[in-house]
C-alpha positions in Angstrom: 53.3 143.9 -22.8 50.3 144.8 -24.9 48.1 141.0 -24.8 45.1 142.0 -26.3 42.8 145.1 -28.0 39.4 145.0 -28.7 37.0 147.4 -30.3 33.3 147.6 -30.5 31.0 149.7 -32.8 34.1 152.2 -33.3 34.2 153.7 -36.9 33.4 150.8 -39.1 34.4 148.5 -36.8 31.6 146.0 -35.7 34.0 143.8 -33.2 37.4 143.4 -33.6 39.6 141.5 -31.0 43.4 141.2 -31.7 45.8 139.5 -29.4 49.5 140.5 -29.8 52.3 138.7 -28.5 55.9 139.7 -27.6 58.8 140.9 -30.4 57.3 142.7 -34.1 53.7 142.7 -34.5 52.9 144.2 -37.8 49.3 145.2 -38.7 49.3 144.9 -42.9 45.5 145.6 -45.6 44.7 147.5 -48.0 44.6 151.4 -48.0 41.6 152.6 -46.6 41.0 149.0 -44.6 41.1 151.1 -41.4 44.9 150.0 -39.8 45.2 153.3 -38.1 41.6 153.0 -36.6 43.5 150.4 -34.2 46.3 152.4 -33.5 43.5 155.3 -32.5 42.0 153.0 -30.5 45.1 152.6 -28.5 45.8 156.1 -27.9 42.3 156.5 -26.5 42.9 153.8 -24.1 46.3 155.5 -23.1 43.6 158.8 -22.0 43.7 160.5 -25.8 40.8 162.6 -26.4 37.4 161.0 -26.9 34.6 162.3 -29.5 31.6 160.6 -30.3 32.1 160.9 -34.2 33.9 157.6 -34.2 30.4 155.8 -32.7 29.8 153.5 -35.3 26.6 154.5 -37.2 23.4 153.4 -35.5 25.0 152.3 -32.2 24.6 154.0 -29.0 27.9 153.5 -27.9 31.3 152.5 -28.6 33.4 150.7 -26.5 36.9 149.8 -26.4 39.6 147.7 -24.2 42.8 146.2 -23.7 45.0 144.6 -21.9 48.7 145.1 -20.5 50.7 143.2 -18.7 51.8 144.8 -15.2 54.4 146.4 -13.9 55.7 147.4 -10.5 55.5 151.1 -11.6 51.8 150.7 -12.7 50.8 149.0 -10.1 52.1 152.1 -7.7 50.2 154.2 -9.8 46.9 151.9 -9.6 47.4 152.3 -5.9 47.9 156.0 -5.7 44.3 156.4 -6.9 42.9 153.6 -4.8 42.6 150.8 -7.4 43.2 147.2 -7.0 46.1 146.2 -8.9 44.6 142.5 -9.3 45.6 138.9 -9.2 46.7 138.1 -12.3 49.4 140.8 -12.7 47.3 142.1 -15.8 45.7 145.8 -16.3 42.4 145.8 -18.2 41.4 149.5 -20.0 38.3 150.0 -20.8 36.5 152.8 -22.4 33.1 153.8 -23.8 32.3 156.7 -25.8 28.0 157.5 -25.3 26.2 159.3 -28.5 25.7 162.0 -26.2 29.2 163.2 -25.7 29.7 161.3 -22.5 32.0 158.4 -21.7 32.6 156.1 -19.0 36.4 154.7 -18.3 37.3 151.3 -15.9 40.7 149.9 -14.8 40.7 146.6 -14.0 36.7 146.5 -14.1 36.6 149.5 -11.6 35.7 153.2 -12.6 38.1 155.4 -13.3 38.8 158.9 -15.1 41.0 159.7 -18.0 43.1 161.3 -15.9 44.7 157.7 -14.8 45.0 156.3 -18.3 47.3 159.6 -18.5 49.5 158.2 -15.4 49.2 154.9 -16.6 50.4 155.4 -20.1 54.2 156.4 -19.9 54.5 153.0 -18.1 52.6 150.7 -20.6 52.8 152.3 -24.4 54.1 155.2 -26.4 52.1 155.9 -29.3 53.6 157.0 -32.6 50.9 158.0 -34.8 49.8 160.3 -37.6 47.8 162.5 -35.1 49.4 161.2 -31.8 52.4 161.5 -30.0 51.2 160.2 -26.5 53.6 160.8 -24.2 56.6 160.5 -26.6 59.4 163.4 -26.3 58.4 165.2 -23.5 61.9 166.8 -21.5 61.1 163.4 -19.0 61.3 160.6 -21.7 64.0 162.1 -23.4 65.6 162.0 -20.2 64.9 158.7 -19.3 66.2 157.5 -23.2 69.6 159.1 -22.4 70.0 157.6 -18.8 69.0 154.5 -20.3 71.7 154.2 -23.2 74.8 154.8 -20.9 73.1 152.8 -17.7 72.9 156.0 -15.4 70.7 155.1 -12.6 69.8 158.0 -9.7 68.6 156.1 -6.9 71.0 157.4 -4.6 70.3 160.9 -6.0 66.6 160.7 -5.5 67.5 159.2 -2.0 69.7 162.5 -1.2 67.0 165.1 -3.2 64.3 163.3 -1.0 66.5 164.0 2.3 67.4 167.4 1.4 63.8 168.2 0.1 62.5 167.2 3.7 65.1 169.3 5.6 64.7 172.4 3.3 60.7 172.3 4.1 61.0 171.4 7.5 63.2 174.4 7.7 61.0 176.7 6.1 58.2 175.3 8.0 59.6 176.2 11.5 61.1 180.0 10.3 57.7 180.8 8.7 55.8 183.2 10.8 57.4 182.8 14.3 55.1 185.5 15.9 51.9 183.0 15.5 54.0 179.6 16.9 55.0 181.7 19.9 51.3 182.6 20.3 50.1 178.7 19.9 52.9 178.4 22.4 50.9 180.1 25.1 48.2 179.0 24.4 48.8 175.6 24.3 51.1 176.7 27.8 47.4 177.9 29.4 45.5 174.9 28.3 47.7 172.3 29.9 47.7 174.8 33.1 44.0 174.1 33.0 43.6 170.4 32.3 47.0 169.5 35.3 44.9 172.0 37.6 42.0 169.8 37.4 43.7 167.0 38.2 41.3 164.7 37.2 41.3 161.2 38.7 40.3 157.8 37.2 36.5 156.7 37.9 36.6 159.9 39.7 33.5 161.5 37.5 31.3 158.0 37.9 32.1 158.1 41.6 30.7 161.8 42.2 27.8 161.4 39.8 26.5 159.0 42.2 27.0 160.5 45.4 25.3 163.5 43.7 22.4 161.4 42.7 22.4 160.3 46.8 22.5 163.7 47.9 19.8 165.4 45.7 17.5 162.5 46.7 18.3 162.3 50.2 15.1 162.8 52.1 13.3 160.4 49.8 16.0 157.8 50.1 15.6 158.1 54.1 12.1 157.5 54.0 11.9 154.8 51.6 15.0 153.1 53.7 12.8 153.7 57.0 9.4 152.5 55.5 11.6 149.3 53.9 13.1 148.6 57.7 9.8 148.9 59.4 7.8 146.5 57.1 11.0 143.9 57.3 11.9 144.1 60.5 10.6 146.9 62.9 7.0 146.8 62.6 4.2 144.3 65.0 3.5 143.1 61.5 6.6 143.4 59.9 7.8 140.6 57.6 10.3 139.2 60.8 7.7 139.4 63.1 5.2 137.1 61.3 8.6 134.6 60.4 9.3 134.2 63.7 5.5 133.6 64.8 5.5 131.1 62.4 8.8 129.6 62.8 7.6 128.9 66.8 4.0 127.1 65.4 6.2 125.0 62.8 8.5 124.3 65.6 5.2 122.6 67.5 4.8 120.6 64.4 7.7 119.2 63.9 7.8 117.8 67.4 4.7 115.7 66.1 5.5 115.5 62.4 8.8 115.2 61.3 7.7 116.1 57.6 7.9 119.6 58.8 11.3 119.7 59.8 12.2 120.7 56.3 9.8 123.4 56.5 11.1 124.7 59.5 14.2 124.9 57.8 13.4 126.8 55.0 11.7 129.6 57.4 15.0 130.0 59.1 16.9 130.5 55.7 13.9 133.2 55.0 14.2 134.8 58.2 17.9 135.0 57.5 17.9 136.6 54.0 14.9 139.5 56.1 17.3 139.8 58.7 20.6 140.5 56.2 18.2 143.0 53.5 17.1 144.9 57.0 20.5 145.2 57.8 21.0 146.6 54.9 18.5 148.7 55.0 19.2 150.4 58.3 22.8 150.5 57.7 22.1 152.7 54.8 19.8 155.2 56.2 22.1 155.9 58.7 24.8 156.7 56.2 22.3 159.4 54.0 22.9 163.0 55.0 21.7 166.1 53.6 24.8 168.3 53.0 23.5 171.1 50.4 27.3 171.9 50.7 28.9 169.2 49.6 25.9 168.9 46.9 27.0 172.4 45.8 30.9 170.9 45.5 30.1 168.0 43.8 27.7 170.0 41.1 30.7 172.8 40.3 33.3 170.0 40.3 31.1 168.0 37.9 30.1 171.5 35.8 34.1 171.7 35.5 34.7 168.2 34.0 32.0 168.8 31.6 33.6 172.2 30.4 36.6 170.0 30.2 35.3 167.7 28.1 33.5 169.8 26.0 36.9 172.2 25.2 39.4 169.6 25.0 37.1 166.3 23.8 37.5 164.9 20.2 33.8 162.8 19.5 30.7 163.6 19.6 30.4 162.3 23.6 33.1 163.4 24.8 35.3 162.0 27.8 38.2 162.8 30.4 40.3 160.0 28.8 40.5 162.1 26.1 40.7 165.4 27.4 44.0 163.5 29.1 45.7 162.4 26.1 45.0 165.6 24.4 46.8 167.4 27.4 49.5 165.0 26.7 49.8 165.5 22.9 50.0 169.3 23.2 52.6 169.1 26.1 54.9 167.1 23.3 54.1 169.4 20.8 55.2 172.4 23.0 58.4 170.4 24.5 58.8 170.3 20.7 58.7 174.0 20.0 60.5 174.8 23.1 63.3 172.8 21.6 63.0 174.8 18.5 66.7 176.0 18.6 68.4 172.7 18.8 65.6 171.1 16.1 66.7 174.1 13.9 70.5 173.5 14.2 69.5 169.9 13.3 67.5 170.9 9.9 70.1 173.5 9.0 72.8 171.0 9.8 70.8 168.0 7.8 69.9 170.3 4.7 73.4 171.5 4.3 74.6 167.7 4.5 72.6 166.5 1.9 72.8 170.2 -0.5 76.3 169.4 -0.7 75.6 165.4 -1.4 73.1 166.4 -4.0 75.2 168.5 -5.8 78.4 166.4 -5.7 75.9 163.6 -6.7 74.4 165.7 -9.7 77.8 167.3 -11.0 78.7 163.4 -11.5 75.5 162.3 -13.2 75.6 165.8 -15.5 79.2 164.8 -16.6 78.2 161.0 -17.3 74.8 162.8 -19.7 77.4 164.9 -21.3 79.7 162.0 -21.9 76.6 159.5 -23.0 75.2 162.5 -25.0 77.9 162.6 -28.1 78.0 159.2 -27.8 74.1 158.6 -28.5 74.2 161.3 -31.1 76.7 159.9 -33.0 74.6 156.3 -32.9 71.3 157.9 -33.4 72.4 159.8 -36.6 74.2 156.7 -38.3 70.6 155.2 -37.4 68.5 157.8 -39.0 70.7 158.4 -42.3 70.3 154.6 -42.9 66.8 155.3 -42.9 66.4 157.5 -46.1 66.8 160.6 -43.8 69.8 162.9 -44.3 69.5 164.3 -40.4 71.6 165.9 -38.0 71.1 165.3 -34.4 71.8 166.2 -31.2 71.6 165.7 -27.6 71.8 168.9 -25.4 72.6 168.7 -21.5 71.4 171.6 -19.5 72.7 171.8 -16.0 70.0 173.7 -14.0 71.9 174.2 -10.6 69.2 176.7 -8.9 67.4 174.7 -6.2 63.9 175.2 -8.2 65.3 173.2 -11.1 66.5 170.0 -8.6 64.7 166.7 -9.1 65.0 163.4 -7.6 66.8 162.6 -11.2 69.3 165.8 -11.2 69.0 169.3 -12.1 69.6 168.4 -16.0 67.1 169.9 -18.7 67.8 167.2 -21.5 66.5 167.9 -25.1 67.1 166.1 -28.5 67.4 168.3 -31.3 67.2 167.6 -35.2 67.2 169.1 -38.6 65.9 166.5 -41.3 67.1 168.5 -44.2 69.9 170.0 -45.3 70.6 174.0 -45.0 68.2 173.8 -42.4 68.6 175.0 -38.8 68.7 172.2 -35.9 65.3 172.4 -34.2 64.0 170.7 -30.9 62.7 166.9 -31.8 59.1 167.7 -31.0 59.0 170.5 -33.8 59.0 167.7 -36.8 56.0 168.0 -38.9 56.1 164.7 -40.5 54.3 162.3 -38.8 56.4 160.0 -41.1 60.0 161.3 -40.1 58.7 161.4 -36.1 58.0 157.7 -35.9 61.1 156.7 -38.0 63.4 159.4 -36.1 61.8 157.0 -33.0 62.5 154.6 -34.2 66.2 155.0 -35.2 66.6 156.7 -31.5 65.3 153.5 -29.4 67.7 151.5 -31.2 70.3 153.7 -31.1 69.6 153.6 -27.2 69.5 149.8 -27.1 72.8 149.6 -28.9 74.3 152.0 -26.5 73.0 150.5 -23.6 74.1 146.9 -24.9 77.8 148.6 -24.7 77.6 149.8 -21.7 76.1 147.0 -19.8 79.5 145.4 -19.0 80.4 148.3 -16.8 76.9 149.1 -15.7 73.4 147.5 -14.3 71.4 147.9 -17.2 67.9 149.8 -16.7 64.6 148.1 -17.1 62.8 147.7 -20.3 60.7 150.0 -21.6 56.9 149.4 -22.3 55.3 148.3 -25.8 56.0 151.0 -28.7 53.5 151.4 -31.3 54.7 153.0 -34.8 51.7 154.0 -37.4 52.9 154.0 -41.0 56.6 154.2 -40.2 57.1 153.4 -43.9 55.8 157.2 -45.8 58.3 158.4 -48.3 60.7 155.3 -48.1 61.1 152.2 -50.2 63.8 149.9 -51.4 66.9 149.7 -49.3 65.5 151.9 -46.9 62.6 150.2 -46.3 64.6 146.8 -45.7 66.4 148.7 -43.2 63.6 150.3 -41.4 62.3 146.2 -40.8 65.8 145.2 -39.7 66.0 147.8 -37.0 62.3 146.8 -36.0 63.3 143.3 -35.7 66.1 144.6 -34.0 64.4 146.9 -31.6 61.9 143.6 -30.5 64.3 141.7 -29.2 64.1 143.9 -26.3 60.1 145.4 -26.2 57.4 144.5 -27.9 56.5 146.8 -31.2 53.1 147.3 -32.6 53.8 148.9 -36.2 51.1 149.4 -39.2 53.1 149.3 -42.5 52.2 149.5 -46.2 55.5 148.1 -47.2 56.5 144.4 -47.6 59.9 144.7 -47.1 58.9 145.2 -43.3 55.9 143.3 -43.4 58.5 140.4 -43.9 60.3 140.6 -40.4 57.2 140.2 -38.2 56.9 138.1 -35.4 53.4 138.1 -35.6 51.4 139.7 -38.6 47.9 140.6 -38.6 45.9 141.4 -41.6 43.4 144.4 -41.2 40.5 143.5 -43.9 37.6 145.9 -44.7 34.0 144.0 -45.9 30.8 144.5 -46.9 28.1 142.4 -44.7 24.5 142.5 -44.8 24.8 146.5 -46.5 27.5 147.9 -44.0 31.2 148.2 -44.1 32.4 146.1 -41.7 36.4 146.2 -40.4 38.3 142.9 -39.5 41.5 142.3 -37.9 42.9 138.3 -37.9 46.1 136.5 -37.5 47.9 135.0 -40.7 49.4 131.6 -40.6 52.6 131.3 -42.9 50.6 130.6 -46.5 48.4 133.3 -45.8 51.6 135.9 -45.0 53.4 134.9 -48.3 49.9 135.7 -50.3 49.7 138.9 -48.3 53.1 140.0 -49.0 52.7 138.8 -52.6 49.2 141.4 -52.3 51.5 144.3 -51.5 54.0 143.6 -54.3 51.7 143.1 -57.0 48.9 145.3 -56.1 45.5 143.2 -56.5 46.7 141.0 -59.1 48.6 138.1 -57.7 51.3 136.2 -59.8 53.5 133.2 -59.4 56.9 135.7 -59.8 54.9 137.8 -56.7 54.5 135.1 -54.7 58.0 133.6 -55.3 59.4 137.0 -54.2 57.1 137.1 -51.1 58.6 133.7 -50.1 62.2 134.5 -50.6 61.5 138.0 -48.6 60.1 135.5 -46.1 62.9 133.6 -45.9 65.5 136.2 -46.1 63.9 138.1 -43.2 64.4 134.8 -40.8 
């Protein structure tokens, strides 16, 4: 449902806000006041083409915005574009048109593109104006109308179609370029053999690196260890010898003064530490062996591991763990490829089974649609002819059974066709020339769909209610009883979905749940258009104006009051 519509510096609008509600929302006003401009604003927010010509004279840019109640399908579209759905179950659309021709689009206050608006449009509103028919009568919309009229659900058909498509695409992929797959298998076998032959052990690279460091510096390390051992223990002036001499002197002192007992213990601890370090240095020197052959072997092994890392690692600083992981991955792929014949048979069986199921479900759906088409034809033709139209209406359902025409909703091509004048051939609905006729046809068709849906509700689950419908000047060329019939149909349709309608006829305006007046005034030497909701007394005055023109009379007021009472 459309909750709010805003426009700033758009055409003759300086600043206008309209808050809409459920049911029938009607816009009236003098000719030229700008009623259709508001419909154009909404069409722009649903992905219509923008032009700098709409910017109000003297302004740098125009800005338009609206707020819709969110739907699950709309939120899925936002998610596919990486746009947050928000927390208030609302979708905020905003467009800015710059004087230089460039513009900006925002969805939920996040930068977006016109493509996002066009994707959202069918889920939010259908605009039927004199200049716009956004998303109104494309084949998918016509199919949806027919399905809704009969409560036809296609979830099972869609699931079967997805299973068939997955099997068909998988089979085609495996059968495509078999020679390339064999070459790939040979490459993988060679890579697996190379990785397995290397037999990389955990921690091997770190251990070899440490050993190589020792072998490459063996002489230097031996000299350092020998010098350290001599300084600590073996030399005549070593630390150990000095500590032993000091210990003997302290023992003598301790015999006469107990204060030196603790010092003697500290010297003993130092001698023990020096002895430990000396032993460690001595043992280390015994282990040092200069072996050019071993060093060469380690260098070769580390070079091999480095080549493997460069070939099969996955980061800028590759590791042997990545090499092992790569080997495991291609081993799995190779196993899957070597089981190719088994997989091919599985995919062929899956495709055949899902194809059989799809054909059965699609054929059954076609039969239901053909039966529903006849009912919708009769209902729609009756509704149209009650709106001052002498129309012949038909709904054709053509089954396209070739696989290229299969979709999640079946293989049927649904087309609504109409002849609006006697003697004319019946033609596709999209070829209707008159915008007023198109709006009335849509109204009659929508009412018919809801009537048929209500009739089938006891037998089948009813589809979710469609989105907001917008009609611009639906009353062109009608009056009297036909106008009252249009009002009644709008009122009936508004019971199941929100309607926004621009009208010049009081017979239609009397049925409004919410009545908005669009006015054009001169303010500070500039013409401005504004919109405001009318109360009960103001509605009576507006209907009286629509009945009698600029000069209001008591007769027109009484007539307006009677129309409002009758419409209730």
